[in-house]
Each structure stands twice: as C-alpha cells, then as structure tokens.
C-alpha positions as CSV (number, residue, x, y, z in Angstrom):
1,G,21.5,6.7,74.3
2,N,21.3,4.0,71.5
3,I,22.3,1.3,74.0
4,I,19.7,2.3,76.6
5,N,17.0,2.7,74.0
6,G,17.8,-0.7,72.6
7,V,17.5,-2.4,76.0
8,D,14.3,-0.5,76.7
9,L,12.7,-1.4,73.4
10,G,13.6,-5.1,73.8
11,H,12.1,-5.1,77.2
12,K,8.8,-3.4,76.2
13,A,8.3,-5.2,72.9
14,H,9.3,-8.8,73.9
15,Q,9.6,-8.7,77.7
16,M,13.2,-9.6,77.3
17,K,16.0,-8.9,79.8
18,L,18.9,-7.5,77.8
19,F,22.4,-6.6,78.6
20,A,24.8,-4.3,76.6
21,L,28.5,-4.9,76.1
22,T,30.8,-2.0,75.3
23,A,34.5,-1.7,74.5
24,P,36.9,1.2,74.6
25,L,37.0,3.3,71.5
26,L,39.8,2.1,69.2
27,T,42.3,4.9,68.5
28,T,45.6,5.2,66.7
29,P,48.8,5.8,68.7
30,D,48.4,9.5,68.4
31,G,44.9,9.4,69.8
32,A,42.9,9.7,66.6
33,K,39.7,7.7,66.2
34,M,39.7,4.7,63.9
35,G,36.3,4.4,62.2
36,K,34.3,4.9,59.0
37,T,34.0,8.7,59.5
38,V,37.7,9.2,59.0
39,N,40.0,8.8,56.0
40,G,41.0,5.2,55.3
41,A,37.8,3.5,56.4
42,V,38.1,-0.3,56.9
43,W,34.9,-1.9,55.5
44,L,33.9,-5.4,56.3
45,N,31.9,-5.8,53.0
46,A,34.2,-7.2,50.3
47,K,32.4,-5.0,47.8
48,M,33.6,-1.9,49.7
49,L,37.1,-3.1,50.5
50,S,38.6,-6.2,49.0
51,P,39.9,-9.0,51.2
52,Y,43.4,-8.2,50.0
53,D,43.1,-4.5,51.0
54,Y,41.6,-5.6,54.3
55,Y,44.6,-7.9,54.9
56,Q,46.9,-5.0,54.0
57,F,45.3,-2.7,56.5
58,W,46.2,-5.0,59.4
59,R,49.6,-5.8,57.9
60,N,50.5,-2.1,57.9
61,V,49.3,-1.0,61.4
62,D,51.7,0.8,63.8
63,D,54.0,-1.6,65.7
64,V,52.7,-0.5,69.1
65,M,49.1,-1.4,68.0
66,V,49.9,-5.1,67.4
67,G,49.1,-6.4,70.8
68,T,45.9,-4.4,71.2
69,L,44.6,-5.5,67.8
70,L,45.5,-9.1,68.3
71,R,43.5,-9.1,71.5
72,R,40.5,-7.4,70.0
73,F,40.3,-8.8,66.5
74,T,41.5,-12.4,66.7
75,M,40.6,-15.4,68.8
76,M,44.3,-16.3,69.6
77,P,45.3,-17.4,73.1
78,I,46.6,-14.6,75.2
79,A,49.9,-16.5,75.8
80,E,50.6,-16.5,72.1
81,I,49.7,-12.8,71.8
82,E,52.0,-11.9,74.6
83,K,54.9,-13.6,72.8
84,L,54.1,-11.9,69.5
85,E,53.8,-8.4,71.0
86,A,57.2,-8.8,72.7
87,L,58.9,-9.1,69.3
88,Q,61.2,-6.2,68.5
89,G,62.7,-4.7,65.3
90,Q,62.0,-6.4,62.0
91,E,60.6,-9.4,63.9
92,I,57.4,-7.5,64.7
93,N,56.5,-7.8,61.0
94,E,55.9,-11.5,61.6
95,A,53.4,-10.6,64.3
96,K,51.7,-8.2,61.8
97,K,51.4,-11.0,59.2
98,I,49.7,-13.2,61.8
99,L,47.4,-10.4,62.8
100,A,46.5,-9.7,59.2
101,F,45.8,-13.4,58.4
102,E,43.7,-14.0,61.5
103,A,41.7,-10.9,61.2
104,T,41.0,-11.5,57.5
105,K,40.2,-15.2,58.1
106,M,37.6,-14.1,60.7
107,C,36.0,-11.6,58.3
108,H,36.3,-13.2,54.9
109,G,37.2,-16.8,55.5
110,E,40.4,-18.8,55.5
111,Q,40.6,-19.2,51.7
112,S,40.4,-15.4,51.2
113,A,43.0,-14.9,54.0
114,T,45.3,-17.4,52.4
115,E,45.0,-15.8,48.9
116,A,45.6,-12.3,50.3
117,Q,48.7,-13.6,52.2
118,E,50.1,-15.3,49.1
119,T,49.5,-12.2,47.0
120,A,51.2,-9.9,49.6
121,Q,54.2,-12.3,49.7
122,K,54.5,-12.2,45.9
123,V,54.3,-8.4,45.7
124,F,56.5,-7.5,48.7
125,E,58.9,-10.4,49.1
126,Q,59.3,-11.8,45.6
127,G,58.9,-8.7,43.5
128,S,56.1,-10.3,41.5
129,V,52.3,-9.9,41.5
130,G,49.5,-12.1,42.8
131,D,46.1,-13.2,41.6
132,D,44.4,-11.3,44.5
133,L,45.9,-7.9,43.7
134,P,43.2,-5.3,42.9
135,S,42.8,-4.9,39.2
136,I,40.6,-3.3,36.5
137,D,40.0,-4.4,32.9
138,V,40.2,-2.0,29.9
139,E,39.5,-2.6,26.3
140,K,42.7,-3.2,24.3
141,S,41.6,-0.8,21.6
142,T,41.0,1.9,24.2
143,L,44.5,1.4,25.7
144,E,46.0,1.4,22.2
145,D,44.6,4.9,21.7
146,G,46.2,6.0,25.0
147,M,44.7,6.6,28.5
148,A,45.7,9.2,31.0
149,F,47.7,7.9,33.9
150,V,45.8,10.0,36.4
151,D,42.5,8.5,35.1
152,L,43.7,4.9,35.4
153,F,45.1,5.6,38.8
154,V,41.7,6.8,40.1
155,A,39.9,4.0,38.3
156,T,42.0,1.4,40.2
157,G,41.0,2.9,43.5
158,L,44.6,3.9,44.4
159,A,43.4,7.5,44.7
160,D,40.0,9.3,45.1
161,S,40.6,12.1,42.7
162,K,42.9,13.4,40.0
163,G,44.1,16.1,42.3
164,E,45.3,13.5,44.8
165,V,47.1,11.6,42.0
166,K,48.9,14.8,40.9
167,R,50.0,15.5,44.5
168,L,51.3,12.0,44.7
169,I,53.2,12.4,41.4
170,K,54.8,15.6,42.7
171,G,55.8,13.9,45.9
172,G,57.4,11.0,43.9
173,G,55.0,8.4,45.2
174,A,53.3,7.3,42.0
175,K,54.8,4.5,39.9
176,V,54.2,2.6,36.7
177,N,55.7,-0.9,36.6
178,D,57.8,0.1,39.6
179,N,59.2,3.2,37.9
180,S,58.5,6.6,39.3
181,V,56.2,8.9,37.4
182,G,57.2,12.5,37.0
183,D,54.9,13.7,34.2
184,L,51.5,15.0,35.3
185,E,50.2,14.4,31.7
186,L,51.6,10.9,31.3
187,V,49.6,8.7,28.9
188,L,49.7,5.0,29.0
189,T,49.3,2.6,26.0
190,T,49.7,-1.0,25.2
191,K,53.4,-0.4,24.9
192,D,53.4,-0.1,28.8
193,L,52.1,-3.7,29.2
194,T,54.5,-6.1,30.8
195,D,55.3,-9.5,29.2
196,E,52.6,-10.9,31.5
197,G,50.0,-8.6,30.0
198,Y,49.3,-6.0,32.7
199,I,50.4,-2.6,33.8
200,K,51.3,-2.3,37.5
201,L,50.4,1.0,39.2
202,S,51.7,1.8,42.7
203,S,51.0,4.4,45.3
204,G,54.0,4.4,47.5
205,K,55.6,1.1,48.5
206,K,52.5,-0.6,50.0
207,R,49.6,-0.1,47.6
208,H,49.4,-1.6,44.2
209,A,46.9,-2.4,41.5
210,L,46.9,-3.9,38.0
211,V,45.5,-2.7,34.7
212,K,44.6,-5.6,32.4
213,V,43.4,-5.6,28.8
214,V,40.4,-7.6,27.6
C-alpha cells in the first residue's frame, strides 16, 4: 500500500513516472524477521548504535548468512563473494570480518570501519582494548564512594535493565576486567581500575564496554 500510494502521489503531484524496487524480507536462519521492531535492532544512526557495535553486528552473524549479507549489503564483486561464502570452519570468520568492514564502511565511512576493525582485533585477538570500544565517563569522587555494578552495566548500554543484568550474572555471563561476577550486589570502586585507568565490563564473550574516570 505504501509503495502504490507513493507512486500515485508522485504521478499526481509532479506528473512523474515512478517505479518501485522491492527486495525479499531479510530473515535469520530460523525464519525470524530482522528489523527495528525486534530485539537487537541495528540502527544506521551512530547516535543510536556506534560504528563499533554496528561492525560487531555483522561480525557475529550466523555462518550461513554470510553469502546473503555480502550480496545485499556490500558492493563486492559476485566472484569474490562466492569465494568467501565457500569457506568452511574457522575460515568463515575471515569472510565475516570482510562483511563487517565493508558494511560499516558503506554506512559510516572507511575511517570508522578501520577504527572498529582495529578495536575488535585488540579486544578479541590481542586481549587488549581499543579506542573505539564503547565507554562512559564517571567522576572519580563518585567511583571512590562506590557504584553498583548493575547500574554501571546498564549505563554502558550492555543491558537494558537491572533485571537483565541480574539474569546475566546468574548465568555467569557478566564480567569485570575479564573476571566473572557472581555477586548481585557487587559495588565497584577506584580499586577496580586497571593500570590503564579503566574498568572493563563484559556481557558474554562478544560485548564489552569501558568505565573511565574523569
């Protein structure tokens, strides 16, 4: 209906002959719709989703989706895509890195894509952190007094609610400086800062954020 009305409006208002282009609905391997109305929305606006998190979305897609997503969301030659989607086992991760870089470059520019790629490499391959990792700033005096772990976790955007954080803790998926958190009432202070001056919070193995003092 939206498409037909748009074509009709353009014709009546400007005497233009318009054509509409559609594409199949993008779904996950289990048939679920991928879009803003479902959990884990992927926003194009950097204020809604950082370039790093955008990069990580593509990096973590299901293996069987790589070929489809390369075709739809990059401008790579089909011959190259066919080679990448034929990769098996751990090698498919290289195809995912290319997908993540190309998709991020198209949306946020090559510099942002490069920064996201470098940050991901430092976090996941070198055991370090990168400049592009999501972070929040807190007053040193406030952290000295102590801040609830669940509050900081929500503030970084790693969870939407305290309830979600507590469920994550119970499931063993919440970490501070790469150490699992088991205490629902954990309080963090300046004593938890690393030598580099931050606290690293993690949700599972793939999502990370930093707490920095100012």
